[in-house]
C-alpha positions in Angstrom: -27.0 -9.5 -11.9 -28.7 -9.6 -8.3 -27.2 -8.4 -5.3 -27.9 -8.5 -1.5 -30.4 -6.0 -0.2 -29.1 -4.0 2.9 -30.6 -3.5 6.0 -33.7 -1.3 6.0 -32.2 0.9 8.9 -29.4 2.6 6.5 -30.3 5.4 5.4 -29.4 8.9 3.9 -30.5 12.1 5.6 -30.5 15.7 4.3 -27.9 18.1 5.5 -27.3 22.0 5.0 -26.5 22.8 1.5 -23.3 24.0 0.2 -22.7 27.7 0.2 -22.8 27.4 -3.8 -23.3 24.7 -6.0 -19.9 23.4 -7.0 -18.6 19.9 -8.6 -15.1 18.4 -8.3 -14.5 16.5 -11.3 -10.9 15.3 -10.3 -9.4 12.2 -8.4 -7.5 13.8 -5.7 -9.4 17.4 -5.4 -12.0 16.1 -2.8 -12.5 17.0 0.8 -10.5 16.1 3.9 -11.5 15.7 7.5 -9.5 18.1 9.6 -7.2 16.4 12.0 -8.7 16.0 15.6 -12.4 17.1 14.6 -15.3 15.8 12.8 -15.2 19.0 10.4 -14.9 18.8 6.7 -12.8 20.9 4.4 -14.0 21.3 0.4 -11.6 23.4 -1.6 -12.4 24.8 -4.9 -14.1 23.1 -7.7 -16.0 24.1 -10.9 -19.0 26.5 -11.1 -21.8 25.6 -13.7 -19.8 27.4 -16.5 -16.9 25.1 -15.8 -14.8 27.9 -14.3 -12.6 27.2 -11.1 -13.8 28.8 -7.8 -11.9 30.5 -5.3 -13.3 29.1 -2.3 -12.9 27.1 0.5 -15.5 25.8 3.2 -15.9 24.0 6.1 -18.8 21.7 7.2 -19.4 21.1 11.0 -21.7 18.1 11.3 -22.4 19.0 14.9 -23.9 22.4 13.6 -24.9 21.3 10.3 -23.5 24.4 8.7 -21.0 25.1 5.9 -18.6 28.1 6.7 -16.2 30.1 4.5 -12.5 30.1 5.7 -11.4 33.6 7.1 -9.4 34.0 4.0 -10.0 32.3 0.5 -7.4 30.3 -1.8 -7.0 30.9 -5.3 -9.4 29.8 -7.8 -8.6 26.3 -8.8 -10.2 23.0 -10.4 -8.8 19.7 -11.0 -6.1 20.3 -8.6 -4.9 18.1 -5.4 -5.6 18.5 -1.6 -3.9 16.5 0.8 -4.3 16.7 4.7 -0.8 16.9 6.2 0.7 15.3 9.4 0.3 18.5 11.4 -3.3 19.1 11.1 -2.8 21.7 8.1 -4.2 21.1 4.5 -2.3 21.7 1.1 -3.8 22.4 -2.2 -1.8 22.3 -5.2 -1.8 22.9 -9.0 -5.1 22.8 -11.3 -6.5 25.1 -13.5 -7.3 28.7 -12.5 -10.2 29.4 -15.0 -12.3 27.6 -17.2 -9.2 26.8 -19.6 -5.6 25.9 -19.5 -2.9 26.6 -18.6 -2.4 24.8 -15.5 -1.1 26.3 -12.3 2.1 25.7 -10.2 1.0 27.4 -7.4 0.1 25.9 -3.8 -1.3 27.0 -0.5 -1.5 25.7 3.0 -4.7 25.9 5.2 -4.3 26.4 9.0 -7.5 25.5 10.5 -6.6 27.0 13.8 -6.4 30.4 12.3 -8.6 29.5 9.1 -6.3 31.2 6.9 -4.5 30.3 3.8 -1.0 31.0 3.0 1.4 30.4 0.1 3.2 27.1 -0.1 5.9 27.5 -2.6 5.9 26.9 -6.4 5.7 23.5 -7.8 8.5 22.6 -10.4 5.8 21.7 -13.1 2.3 23.7 -13.7 0.1 20.5 -13.7 -3.6 19.5 -13.4 -5.3 16.2 -13.2 -2.4 14.7 -11.0 -2.5 12.8 -7.8 -1.0 13.9 -4.3 -0.6 11.9 -1.4 1.1 12.2 2.2 3.9 9.7 2.6 4.7 8.3 6.0 7.7 10.7 6.4 5.3 13.6 6.3 6.1 14.8 2.7 3.7 15.0 -0.2 4.1 13.0 -3.4 2.7 14.6 -6.5 2.8 12.9 -9.7 1.9 13.2 -13.2 -1.2 15.0 -14.6 -1.6 17.2 -17.6 0.1 20.3 -18.9 0.2 22.7 -22.0 2.0 21.1 -25.1 1.5 23.7 -27.5 -1.4 26.0 -28.8 -4.5 24.3 -27.4 -3.0 20.8 -27.1 -2.3 19.1 -23.9 0.3 16.6 -22.7 0.2 13.9 -19.9 3.2 14.2 -17.4 5.7 11.7 -16.3 7.4 14.2 -13.8 6.7 13.8 -10.0 8.1 16.0 -7.0 7.9 16.1 -3.4 6.7 18.8 -0.8 8.3 19.1 2.3 6.2 20.9 4.8 8.6 21.6 7.3 10.8 23.5 5.0 8.0 24.5 2.5 10.0 23.6 -0.4 9.1 21.3 -3.6 12.1 19.2 -4.9 11.9 17.1 -7.9 11.9 13.0 -7.5 11.7 10.2 -10.0 9.6 10.3 -13.0 6.8 7.9 -13.6 7.4 5.0 -16.0 4.3 6.0 -18.0 3.0 9.6 -18.4 -0.5 9.8 -16.9 -3.4 11.9 -16.0 -6.4 11.6 -14.2 -5.1 8.5 -12.4 -5.4 7.5 -8.7 -2.5 7.0 -6.4 -3.1 4.7 -3.1 -0.2 4.8 -0.4 0.4 1.0 0.9 2.7 -0.8 3.0 6.0 0.7 3.9 5.2 4.0 2.3 5.0 2.8 -1.4 2.6 4.5 -3.6 0.4 2.6 -6.4 -0.6 4.7 -9.4 -3.7 3.2 -11.2 -4.9 3.7 -14.5 -5.9 7.3 -15.9 -5.2 8.5 -19.5 -2.4 9.1 -21.9 -2.8 12.3 -24.2 -3.0 11.0 -28.0 -3.8 14.4 -29.5 -7.5 13.2 -30.1 -11.0 14.5 -28.8 -10.9 11.9 -25.9 -7.6 10.7 -24.5 -7.5 6.5 -24.1 -7.5 5.1 -20.8 -4.7 3.1 -19.7 -4.1 -0.3 -17.8 -0.5 0.4 -16.8 0.1 0.8 -13.1 3.4 1.4 -11.0 4.9 1.6 -7.8 7.1 4.4 -6.0 9.4 3.5 -3.6 10.2 6.6 -1.1 13.3 4.9 0.1 14.8 5.1 -3.5 12.4 8.0 -5.0 12.2 5.6 -7.9 9.0 4.4 -9.7 8.7 0.8 -11.1 6.1 -1.0 -13.2 3.9 -3.7 -11.6 0.8 -5.6 -12.7 -1.4 -4.0 -15.5 -5.2 -3.8 -14.9 -7.1 -6.3 -16.5 -9.0 -3.5 -18.3 -7.8 0.0 -19.1 -9.5 2.5 -16.6 -10.2 6.2 -16.6 -12.6 8.0 -14.5 -12.4 5.2 -12.2 -12.0 4.8 -8.3 -9.1 2.9 -6.3 -9.5 2.3 -2.9 -7.3 0.7 -0.3 -8.7 -2.6 1.4 -5.7 -3.3 3.6 -2.0 -2.2 3.8 -1.2 -4.4 0.6 -4.7 -4.8 -1.4 -6.6 -2.4 -3.7 -10.1 -2.3 -4.7 -10.6 -0.6 -8.3 -14.2 0.1 -9.6 -15.8 1.3 -12.7 -14.4 3.8 -14.8 -15.4 5.2 -18.7 -16.7 2.6 -21.2 -14.2 1.8 -23.6 -15.1 3.5 -27.0 -17.5 5.8 -25.4 -17.4 8.8 -27.5 -18.5 12.5 -28.0 -22.2 11.2 -29.2 -22.6 10.1 -25.3 -23.0 6.5 -26.5 -22.1 4.0 -23.4 -22.9 0.5 -22.4 -23.3 0.8 -18.7 -22.4 -2.9 -18.2 -19.2 -2.7 -19.6 -17.6 -0.9 -16.5 -19.5 -2.8 -13.7 -16.6 -4.9 -13.4 -13.9 -4.5 -10.5 -10.6 -5.7 -9.8 -8.2 -6.3 -6.8 -4.5 -5.5 -6.5 -2.0 -7.4 -4.4 1.0 -5.7 -3.6 2.8 -9.0 -2.3 2.3 -10.6 -5.8 2.0 -7.5 -7.9 -1.0 -8.9 -9.7 -4.5 -7.7 -10.5 -7.4 -10.2 -10.0 -11.2 -10.1 -11.0 -13.5 -9.3 -8.2 -17.0 -9.6 -8.2 -19.0 -7.2 -10.8 -21.2 -4.4 -9.5 -24.6 -4.7 -10.0 -24.4 -1.8 -12.7 -21.6 0.2 -14.3 -20.5 3.6 -13.4 -17.9 6.2 -13.8 -17.0 9.8 -12.3 -18.6 8.0 -9.0 -16.8 7.9 -5.4 -15.6 5.0 -3.5 -14.5 5.3 0.4 -13.5 2.8 2.9 -15.8 1.8 5.4 -15.6 -0.6 8.2 -13.2 -3.7 7.9 -12.4 -4.7 4.2 -15.5 -2.6 3.1 -15.9 -0.1 0.1 -18.9 2.2 -0.3 -19.4 3.1 -4.0 -21.5 6.1 -4.4 -23.4 7.9 -7.5 -21.6 8.5 -10.7 -22.9 8.5 -14.3 -22.8 6.8 -17.6 -21.9 9.7 -19.6 -21.3 13.5 -19.3 -23.8 14.1 -22.5 -27.4 13.6 -21.8 -27.5 12.3 -18.5 -28.7 12.3 -14.9 -26.2 11.4 -12.2 -26.7 8.1 -10.5 -28.6 8.0 -7.0 -27.4 4.3 -6.7 -24.9 2.9 -3.5 -23.6 -0.4 -3.2 -21.2 -1.4 -0.7 -18.3 -4.0 -1.4 -17.6 -6.8 1.3 -13.9 -8.0 0.6 -14.0 -11.2 2.8 -17.4 -12.5 0.8 -16.3 -10.8 -2.6 -19.9 -9.5 -2.7 -21.7 -6.6 -3.2 -25.1 -5.1 -1.4 -27.4 -2.7 -2.4 -27.6 0.5 0.0 -30.4 3.1 0.0 -29.8 5.7 -2.8 -29.0 9.1 -2.3 -31.8 11.4 -2.6 -29.7 13.6 -5.1 -28.2 11.8 -8.1 -25.0 13.2 -8.9 -21.2 12.7 -10.1 -18.1 14.8 -9.7 -18.8 15.4 -5.9 -17.2 15.8 -2.8 -17.5 12.8 -0.3 -15.9 12.0 3.2 -15.9 9.6 5.9 -16.6 11.4 9.4 -15.0 10.1 12.3 -18.5 8.9 13.6 -18.7 6.5 10.3 -21.1 8.6 8.8 -20.4 9.3 5.0 -20.9 12.9 3.8 -21.7 13.7 0.0 -21.9 16.9 -1.1 -22.3 19.0 -4.3 -21.5 17.6 -7.7 -23.3 17.3 -11.3 -26.9 16.4 -11.3 -27.8 16.7 -15.0 -26.4 17.6 -18.5 -27.6 17.9 -21.9 -30.9 16.8 -22.9 -31.4 15.7 -19.2 -30.9 19.4 -18.1 -33.2 22.0 -18.2 -30.8 24.2 -20.2 -28.9 21.7 -22.7 -26.0 23.9 -22.9 -25.6 24.0 -19.1 -24.5 21.3 -16.7 -26.8 21.5 -13.8 -24.8 21.4 -10.7 -26.4 20.7 -7.2 -25.6 22.2 -3.6 -27.3 19.5 -2.0 -25.2 17.6 1.2 -26.5 14.4 2.2 -25.3 12.1 5.0 -25.2 8.2 5.0 -25.5 6.4 8.0 -25.1 2.6 7.6 -26.3 1.5 10.9 -29.4 4.0 10.6 -28.8 5.2 14.2 
């Protein structure tokens, strides 16, 4: 499939490397832009061995520097990070080492003091959960994974709310379907759409699900809504408007431990309409990808960056494409200098897109097949080339 070629002025430029090569493999563990600034906070993540990092670093685009916060948070990966209404940042849950069990702890970062302080304890230890800021200032945490017994895990239906004013966690309505690794998006009137993910089945690879549901903050309950046209895991979901969401890519169905993958099978995209509760097919991406990042740019646009076909014997994709919702069309953009998946991405106030860290090569594509190669490279995308 062909796509329109982007203007030559669009480009990526190298920025200062992260303080340490780090990957962020979750859906809600990415960086946040600190309120009232152009600075970006990145928290935790995984080191090359897969263990959790106890780090928080701030990128200043004006100085092109990464700086560690005055105090450091607890090690955590597959956690969730949320910018609060008052400018502080919440980090919650995750895994504290290289293996389970999960964490119930939470911490808040104060960008003025540069310090982290405890923020209560969740009612359920979890990782791979979603966390979003509601219009009322509370944070909704939902689903994720937890230890079932021994070395097995289970997907969770439970959800809870964090109240920053009181510093407390309270239980809210359970999800209709247990899910982990899903994406949650806040829509009109504060409703939250939970999209896809996986459900534990006791096998080597948990199956992807197509079920989606809506959380109503006025009633504190979840209700089913239209299902995805295809089950998706390791996908991305991005709000196009207050009522529309674009979902892209994901893990290929049937991709197993042998690393087999059909890159065409997840080039599909689809759109959700809150007014009808229905998913419809959008134009296919030029090629499939999973563990990529997608961010809203401009009016009705989504930039899809990097990703991979499989975590086995694979190098990260450099490819970048942009979706135009009005035209239902994809445009090829300049590729990143460093291919990667499971990385940090954020849109700066000036419209530039920051990409940092991530996994670059694994398996036979890496220098050491037993270790995933991570990168500390940081790059900035300017769609106008200014």
